N, C-alpha and C positions, 0 to 999 in steps of 0.2 A: 389398066391404065390407058387413057385415050392416046391416040398417035397424034403426029404433028408437033409443032413448037408452039411455045408460048413464052412471053416474056416474064412470066412469074418465076421468082427466084425463092429457093428454100434457104433459110438459115438453120441448120440443125444444131441442137444443143448436144453434149456428149454424155456426161455422167448421168445415169437414170433415164436416158432418151435412147440414143443409139447404142450405148453400152450398158448392159444388164448388170449393173454393179451395186444395186441397193443393198444387198445383204453384206457386201464388203464394207459399205458405208456405215451400216448398222455396227458391225464388229469394231470398226476403227473409232466410231463415236463412243461406244462403251468402254474401250480402252482409254480414251481421253477422259471420260466421266470418272473412271476409277482414280486417276491422278488427283482429283478433288474430292474423292470418297463419295461420289454420287452412285446410286443403285444403277445397274444396267437397265436399258429400255427396250421395248419390243418395236417391231417394224410399225405396228399400228399406232404406238405412241409417238414414234418419229414423224410419221406423216401427219399426224394431228397437230404436232407442236412445231414443226420445222419453220423457221423463218430466216430472212436475210436482214442485216448482216448477222453472221454466225454467233458473235458474242451475245446478241439479243436472244438467239436460240438457247444458249447456255444459261441465260439469265432466267429463263422460264423454268429451269430445273433447280438452279442454285438459289434463287430468290433474290439475286443481286447479280450485276455484272461481274464477270470475272476480273481480277486485277490484271494489270498489263503482264505481270510475272506469270500468272496463272494462265492466261490467254496464250502466251508464247509457249509454254510448256504443253498445254492441251493440243494446240494446233500442231506442234511438232510431233507429238505422240499420234494424233489422228493421221497425219500424212505418212508417217513411218508404218503404222499397221495397215493403212489403206494400200500402200504400194505392195506390202507382202500379199495381201488378199487379192488384189486386182488381178494378179496373173492368171487366177483360175476363172475369171469372168469371161463371159462370151458376149457376141453382139445380140440386141434384143431380137427376139423372133421376127423373121421377114425383113429385117433392116437391110441386109445386104443386097437382097433382090430389088427392094424399093429404090436404093440408091442406084443400082445398076439401071433399072428401068427408066428412072428420071433423066439420067444422063444419056442413055441410048435414045430417048425421045428428043434429044437436042435441047434440053433445059439445063439450067445452071443451078448450083447448090454450093453452099459453103458451110463450114463448121466453125462455131464459136463457143469456146468453153471457158468456164473459170477454174479449170485445171490448169496448173502452171504450164507456159507454152513449151518450155524446154522439155518437160516431161511428155506433153500431149503429143507432139509431132512424132516422135519414135513409136508411141504406143499405137497411134492411128495407122501409122505405116505398117506396124506389126499385124494388124488385122487386114491388111491387103486392100484397104478402101480409100487410101490417100488419093489415088487418081480420079476419084469420083467427084472431087471438090475443086472448085476454082481457087479457094483459099481455105487453109486450115490455121486456125488461130486461137491461142490459149491466153490464159491471164498473164499480164506482166504486172509486177509490182506486189503489194501485200495481199495475202489471201483473206477471205471472209467478207468481202464487200459486195456491192451490187454489180449487175452485168451492164447497167445503163451506159456508162461512159465507154465501156469496151465495145458496145454495140455501135455507138457513134463512130468510133475509130475504125471499126470493121467496115462500115458502109463507106467511110471516106476512102479506105483502101480499094473497095469494091467499085467505086465510081468510075474508074477507068476500065472495068472489065465489062465490055458489051452493054454499056448504059444501065448496069444494075442500080436500081434506086429503091429505098425503103418502101415507097408508095406501091411498088409492084413486087413486093417481097412478103413472105409468110415465115415467121419464126415458129419452129416447132420444139417445144421443150416440156419439162416435167415440173417446172416451178413457177410459182407466182412471179418470181423476179424475171422470168423469160417474158412474161406478158408486159411487165413494167418496162423492161428494155425496149421491146417492140414499140410500145406506145411512145416511148421517149424519142424514137427516130421516125415515128409515122408509118410503121409497118404493122401488118396484121399478125395475129398469133393464134395458134392452136396448142392446147395443153393436153399432155398424155398422163394418164393416171398410174402408169406403171413405175413411177420414180419416187420422188421425194415427198409428194403431198397427197392427202386423201382427195377423193372426187369432191366432197363437200368443201374443202378448203380451196381447191382449184376453181370451183364454181363461183367463188367470190370475186374472181378477176374480170368477170363480165366478157369473157371470150369463149369460143367452143372448147369443150372438153371432150376428149375421146378416149377409149380404152384400148386402142391399138394404133401402131404407127401407120398401118394401112388406111385406117379412118382418117387419120390426120392428113395424109397426102392426098386422099380422096377430096377432102374439104379444101385443101389448098388449091386443088384444080378448079374448084367451083368459084373461087376468088378471082380467078384469071380474068383481066379486063378484056 
């Protein structure tokens, strides 16, 4: 990583990006599927079919949107099983050192996740990386939706932190929704193949797609104005 400072700001995604939790997500998804008598799916099926909002993902297997009652039950089961499985998950290979190097070089970075805020903050703290970020923010309000409006509010909060603006920021995530949210605020995006989507799905977003977080950070450096 190059030395010196740059105004480029990184906005990291959490689940499937910094946190290597995809297998926990699959197990929790299959528990939710069992609630409506759907067969379990594989990681490959999940990556090919995953979409936001989550009820649309479920629709691809049910053949219809889940009813409100079904959605509430499936969402509750998913989060209960996910919480049980997450404890065994580690950070993605190289993530901790990348965060440290970016901070040590005098650059800023933040974390924006669609994981519930009240659950996210202590989890990030538990991995010992909270001090690497100028802001750690999770979802507030109902689960299952898009990150775009959360990204908008995230940058409203970042505006007073050293002149951080979307135009000089790069979003690093594992989902098409990360690219949509970045475009919504005028930021750039790099998508990582180790999480929720297949490479072919991610390539449809029209942004760079990489196979490691190290590649993502190296690309972000080339975007620096």
